[in-house]
N, C-alpha and C positions, 0 to 999 in steps of 0.2 A: 504494500499499499506506499507507495511513493508518490510523490507529484505534488502540484499546488493545492492547497487547501485552505479554507477560511477558518479561523479559529473555531468559528460553530460545529463546521462540518468535521474538524479532526476530533472533536470532542464526542461528536455523534459517532463516528467510528469508533473512538476507543469505548464507548459504550457497549456498541455492537461486538466487537472482538472479546470484551469482557462477559459478556451473555453466552457467546459461541462456546467460551473455552471452560467456564465454569458453571454447571444446571444450578449451583446453590446462589450465583448473583442474583438480586432481585433488585428493582429500581422503584422507587415510591415518590410521589410528589403530587402536588396539585398543578391537574390541566395537563401531566406529561403523557398521557397515554393517547386519546383520541386526538388533542390537539397537537401532540407533539411537543409541548410545553411553550411558552410563551416567546423564547427565543428561538424555538424548533430543535433543541439541542437534543431532544428524543425523537425527533419526527420519524415516524414508520417503525419505531421499535416496537411499540404493542402489536400492529399488526403481523409482523414476523415473529414475536415471540410470546404474543398471548398478554392476557391480561391477569395472568396470575403471576408474571415476573416484571412487568412493566405496569404498575398500579397507580390507579388515578386513586387520590386518597380526598378525603374531606378537608376543608379551609379549617385545620387544625395543628398547627408547627407542633404544640407540644407533643399531641398525640402521634402525629408522623414519628419523633424522635423518638417517645417512648416505645413504640410499634418496632421500630428498627432495631433498639436494643434487646427488647425481648425474641427477636428473631435471629438476631446475632448470639444471644445464649443459645439457641437451638441449632447454632451452627449454619446459619446462611450468612450470606456477604451481602448484607444491605448497602445500596447506594442512593442517596436522600437529597432531592432537589428541595432547597428552598427557594421559593420563587423571584425574590427580592431581598436583598441585604436586610433592608429595614424590617423584615417580616420574621428574621430570626429569635427576636429576643422573646415572643412566647417559648420558644423552645430553649432558652438559654439554661435554665435550670436543670433541664434533662441533659444536656451537653455538659456543663462544668460540673454538675454534681453526680451524676452517673456515668454518661461516657466517658470522661476523662480521668474518673477516681476507680471504676470498678476493676481494673487490672491490678491495681495497689492494693485495693479493698480485698481481692482474693488472694494477695501475697503470691500474684502470677500464676494462679491456677485458671482465669477465666480471660480469655481474650475476646474483644469487641472490635471486630475487624470491619468496621462502619465508615464508608466516606460519605462526607457531607459537602454537597456542591452548592456555592453561594454565588451566583452573579453579583459584583461588587463596583463600588464606585460610581462616578459621577459622567458628565458628559454627553447624555442620551437624552436630555432636554424631559428628563421625568418631573412627574411631582412629588410632593413629601413622602418621605419613608422606601424612596426608592433609587436613593443614590448616597447610601451610606459607606465610609470606609472604618469598619471597625473591627479590623485585624489584630489591633492590639489586645483585644479584650482576650481572644483566643491564643495569642502566642504566650501572653502571662500567664495561663492556663497549664498547670504541668499536667501532664498525662496526654494532652494532643499534639499531633503534628500538624503544622500550617504550610501549606504552599500554595504559591501563585504563578502561574505561565504568562509570559509576555507573549508568545508566537505560538504559531500553529504547531510546531514539532512539538515544543515542549508541551503545549496544551495535551494531545494525543497521548506521549508516552507517559506523562508524570501522573494524568489521570489512571492509566492502567497500572503504573507503578503503585499508586494510592490505592486502588481498588485490590491489588495482590498484596498490601500491607496486611499483618495482623494487629496493628495498632491502629486506633481511629485518626483520621484525616480530615481537616478543616481544607476542603480544597476551594480557593478564592478564585473566582473567573472574571477577568476585566471586562466588563459588559461593553464599554465602548468600544472596545478591540475584537468584538465578536467576528466583525466582517473583514477584518484585516487578514490578508491572504500570504502564506509561505510555503517553503517545500516541506514537507514532512517524510522523515527519513524510516530507513527499515529497522532501525533500533535505537534505543534512547541515548546511546553515546557516554551517558555521565549518569551516576546514581541521583536519586530522588531529592536528597537535601545537599547536593552540591550547587554553590554560585559558579557563576560563568562569566567569564571576561567576553564582552559581545564587541569591544572596540578597542583595541591596544592604544596606550600613549603615555606619555611622558611627564607631561606639566600638572596634572592634577586627576583624580579618581572622582568620577560620578557613581553612587552606587543608588540603585533602584530596583522596583519590583512592579511587576504587572502592568499598570496602564502607563506607568511613567518610563518605563525602558525605553519607549518609541520617543517620547520629549527628549530624554538625556541624550539619545543618538543624532536627533536632529540638532539639540543644543551643541554636540560636539563637531558634527559637520559645519555648522556655523562658525564656531570658533577656531577649527582649521583655516578659514577664509583670512583671519588674523593672523596666523602662524602659530596657533594655540593648539597643541594635541592633549586632547584629553582622554583617558581612558572612560570607559564605560564597563560595569559590573552589574549584572543580572544578578540579584538576588537568589531569586526562585522558591528559598526555603525560608520561612521566617520564624519557625522553629521545629528542628533545631535551625541554627544558624552555621554557615560556614565561614567562621572567622579567617580559617588559615587563608582561604584566598584572598578576603578582604585586606588581611593583615599584609601579606606578600604586595599588594599593588599599593597601598596606602604608605608604604615604608619604601617603594621604589620612587614614588611620584611625589611624595613628602605633602600633599594636600588631598583631603576629603569632603566631598561633598553628598550629603544624604539626602535624597528627593522622595518623597513619597505624596499622594492626593489627601491620605489623612491628616487632621490638623496636627501643627509642628508639637503644640504641648502635649507631652507625656505620649508621643507616639515613638514608633519604630526606631525611629531617627536617634532617638534621647539614649536609647540602650547602645545603638551602633557607635554614637559621636563618644558616649564615656567609656567602652571598652575601645576603641579604637586609639582614643587619647590616652589611655592606662598601657597598652601594649607597644603604640608607636612613638609614645613621647620625643624619644631622642630622635626620630626621624622626620618629625613635623617641622613643615615650613611656616604654617597657619594653624589658628584653630579647626577643628572639624566643624563645617558648617551645615546648616540643615535648610531644606528648602519644603516646604508643606502648604497644608491647607490653613485657614485661618482658625481660632479658637470660638467659633461659633457654628450655631446650628446650618444644616445644609440652606444654601439659601433658595428662593426661586428660581426654576430653569432659566429665566431671561437674563439672569447677573449671574448664571454659574461658571461662565468664562472667566468671569473677574476672580470667581474664588479658588480656582482650579491653577494649580501650579502650571506654567507656561513656559516657552522656550526664553523669554525674556526674562523671567524671573530665576530660571536656572544661570544663565547668563553673566546677572545681577551678581549672584554667589559667587561665581566662577571670578571676575573682576576683583570682589571683596577678598577672596583667596589670594590671587596672584599679587594684591597690592601688598601683602605682608612682607 
């Protein structure tokens, strides 16, 4: 299955392959069956695999998650779709109090191989509760693996790797990138929780994940016109974090800038900046800087482009880093 696919189609193919390879894999979510999901990620799967494996659920996120946990305890491998990021909160108790803790509570004797797919982030002109970036909540919760792809190849293979994992995985899908196309290779190439240098550079390191990787690549291309070579690292995994790759890059460039859609305050960037400052202190030419959303509720769609980090805000941070 090589070739150019959109991220949405790459995810669909990953779910198809997982259903084909393991009869214990089941999909659950609101409108994922007959409709194929609001973003059509599960399009055609219920027709091909039946409504006992691609299950349309009631509008009840806590019930969906609780049912998935019960199925996992009985040997199934559920893949849950939360229709939009802001809808996950009714299921939050089940995720952080049951899903994340069951393995430790049972002293390792119980496994919950559940993948929770969540479209996240803004940029699609949606209404309230449809553009959240809540990754820090889950990354802060011990017992959960948290990953997010930025391109079609990673979307396909990271989802398959997540479903095959015996640990619960929060799989965050950057919804405004669903229609971006890219080459999908015939193997994952790197482990699920490895970061990846997607553009080499020497003057500063841009660290991003999910929807912001494309923005950082565009910023690096613009900076190159001014003679600045920026390295771009796709974090890919938010818990655990591949600090070794980040440290190697920042030690080499001497500067680091973390970019994410979520608010800067208490975001993933805070942990990255603190850890990289601690580990790379004597290599740094400037403080680790952060670029992100504002510490405010996500705004109405007509002004969301002002809220979301863009190329200019990334390049402004680059200017400040290089000015030291």
